[in-house]
N, C-alpha and C positions, 0 to 999 in steps of 0.2 A: 740360632734359636735365642729367644729373649726370655730371661729368667726374671721372675718377680717374687718377692716374699709373699707368702700366704697371710691371710688375716691372723691366723694363729701364731705364725712366726713373728709378725709385727707386734702382736699382743705380748708375746714372750719377751721380746726385746724391750718394749716399753715397761713391762713389769720389772725386769732386772734393773733398768735405769732408775725407775722410781724407788726401788729398794735401796740402791746404792746412793742416790741423791739424799734420801732420808737418813740412811744409816752411816754413810761415809762421805759426807759433804765436805765443804771447804774447812770448817772448823775441826772436824775429825781428822782430816788430812794433815792439818797443821799440828794437831796434838800428836799424831803418829810420828811426825818428823822430829818434834821436840823430845818425845819420849818413845824411842823405838821399842816395839814389842808386838807380839801377836795378840789381837783382840779375840779371845776365845768365845765370848758371847756373840760377836759378829760372825765368827766361823760357824757356830751352831745355827745362827739365824740363816746363813747361806745354805746350810744343810737342810734346814726345815723348809726352805723355799725350793729345794730340789736342784740347787746349782751343781752339786757334786754327783747327783744321781740322775741327771738328765738322760743319759744314754743307757741306764740300767733298766732291764725289762720290768714291766709292771708286776709280773709274777714274783720278782725278787725284791719288790718294794721300791722300785725306781719310777721314773716318770715315763719311760718308754719312748723317748724321742730319739733323734738321730744326730749324726755329726754336724749337719748344717745348723741345728738348733744350738748345739754346744758352741759352735763358732760364734753365733750371735751373742750368746751369753758372755763369752770370753772377750769379745769385742767391747762390750759395755764395761767389763772389768778393767780393760786397758784404758778406756776413756776416763775412768774414775781413779786410775792409779791405785787400784785395790792391791794391798800388799799380801804376801803370804805365798806358800807353795801350792798355788791353786791347781796347776796342771797335774802335779804328782798325786794330789789328793783326789782329783776328779778321775784320773786313770785308775786309781786303786779302789774306786767305789765298789767294784764287784768282787774284790778279793781280800780286802783288809776290813775286818769288822769295825764299824763305827765311822769309816771314811765317808760313806754315803750320807750320813746324818750330820757330819761335821763334828762329831764327838772325838774323832781321832784325826790328828794332823799328820799327814804323810809327806815325806820328801824323798828325793832320790838323786844320785849323781847324774848330772846332765852336762855333757861337754866338758868334763873334768872339773865341774863346779857343783857344789851342793848349796842350795838356798835354805835358809832358816833351819839349819841343822840343830842348833841348840834348843829350838822350840818344838821340834817334831817329836811325836810319840812313836812313830815307826819310820825307819829308814830302809828303803828298798834298794838293794844293791850293795856294793862294797864301798864303805866310807871309812875304812880303817886308815889311820894315819892322816886324817883330814887336817889341813892346816888353815887356821882362820886368816881371812884376808880383810884388808881395809877396803870396803866396798865404796865405789863412787856414788852409788845410789843409797841414800840414807835409809830407804825403806826396803832394802834387799840385803840383809846380812849374808855373807858368803864364806864358804870354806872351799879350799882346793884339794882335790884327790888325785892320786897318781894314775888311777885306772880311768882311761877315757871312756871306753864302752861305745856301743853303737847307738846312734840316735834313733829314737822312736818316732816314726813319721807322724803319728797322731800328736805327740808332744810338740813337734816342730810346727804343725799346723795350728795348734792352739796358741802357741807363742806368736805366730804370725797374726792370728786374730787379735791378740792383745796389742801388737804393734799397729794394726789397722785402727784400733780404738784410739791409740795415742796420736796417730797421724790425723785422724778426724778431729780430735779435740784441739790439737795444735792449730789446725786450720781455723776452727771456730774462734779460738783465742786471738789469733792474728787479725782476723776480720773485725772482731769486736773492738780491738784496740785501735785498728786503723780507722774505724768509723768515729771513735770518740776522742782520740788524742789529736790535738790541734797544734800546728806549727805554721807560722807566717799567716795566721788568720784563717786557716782552712784545715780540715781533717787530713792527717798524713796519708790516708787512703786515696786522696786525690792525686798524689804524686805517682808518676808512671813507674818508678822503680819499686814502690811498695805494691802497686797493682800487680806487677809481674811476679813478685814473690808470692803473693796470695794466690794468684792464678796457678802458678807452678805447684804449690802445695795441694791445691784442690785436684789438679790433674793426676798427680802422683797417688793421692789417697784413693781416688775413684778407680784408677787402674789397678791398684793393689786390692781394692774391694772386689772387683770382678774376678781376679785371680784366686783370692782366698775363698770366696763363695763357690767358685767352680771346683776348686780342689776338695772342698767339703762334700761335694756331690760325687765326684769321681773316685776320691780317696787314692788316686794314683800317685806313687812316690815322686815321679817327675813333676806332676802338677803341683804337688805340695812343695817341692824344692823351688819351683818358679814363684809360687805364691810367697814363700818365705823371703826370697831375694827382693821381690817387689815391695813387700810389707816392711822389711828392714829399711830399705831405701826411703820409703814414704815416711817412716817414723823418724829416722835419724836426720835426714835432710829437712823434713818438715819442721821438726822441733828447732833445728838450727836456724831455719829461715824465720820461724816464729820469734825466735830470740832477737834476730835482726830487726824485725818490725817493732818489737818492744824497746829496742835500744838498751841502755844501761839498766832500765827498770827490770828487764827480764832476768837479770842475775841476782836480784834481791830475794831474800827469804820470804818476803811477803807475796811474791809472785810464783805461781805454780809452773811456769814455763820451763825453768831449768830442771825441775823435778821430772818432767816428761822427757827431757833430753837425756838425763842421766839414766832413767829407766829404759829408754830406748837403747842406749849404749849397752846396758847390762843384759837386756834380752837378746841382743845381737850375738852374744857369746854362747847362747844355748845351742844344744843340738850339734855340737862340734864346730859352731861358728859358721860364717857365711861360706867358707871354703868347702865344707862338706856338702852343702846344698849345691854349690857350683859344680862339684864333681858328679853328683847324682844327675843333675840336669845335663851335663856334658856327655855322660855315658849314655843317657837315653837318646840324645840327639845323634850321637855317633852310630848307635845301634839302628 
């Protein structure tokens, strides 16, 4: 069966991208790296746009959409490197007052880690004895907790959607650079090695897209685990390959490529890490 996004879904995706391009573009991203912190005004604007209340019923003040629409929104958030405990706040929209509107910032332990603990108004779960970590990603402050907990499949899928957004953005950045950067009198994209890198990035991203979108429809734990594994691979390998296309320039603070790589690494530790998803998928295959 062939799945296509509806006009409403495409409009939602375009609307979220437009909001993030306007509100969290390149200058805002650079400012966030230079002075880390949670932008409360942006958080409330996301709430006003319905980002956190997408799956909340209209009768409860939400948008009344489903998991596929939430996945599209989180894909755009990953593409834009939007910082903050997005997943925890989104999942708490129906239970924590103010989460749906962005007035309340919610975080929760996930895979033994807690994101944005110092900035959160509400912490769901046991975060006693949390120890601050030096995060590889400058836009994701982390604490470690002793209690691992069981991964929420919805949280895993939304993280996979963010990874998909990063994989897509990495492919875009690599192709753009390959077309404009010249060596030996021609664009570097004319060289076969660079062509192969870009082609592999696209294949991994589109394979992950099919898996993530399908898992959003079925909501099956095994489908979610498979989507997570493919999205993690697409994001981590894609950003590494994008870094190769950019050469030394990709490591500079002026370039966003290394930020996508670091965020992809940080996200891959959510939900118990890749191993937990591998165990879920293996158990389903054996059964």
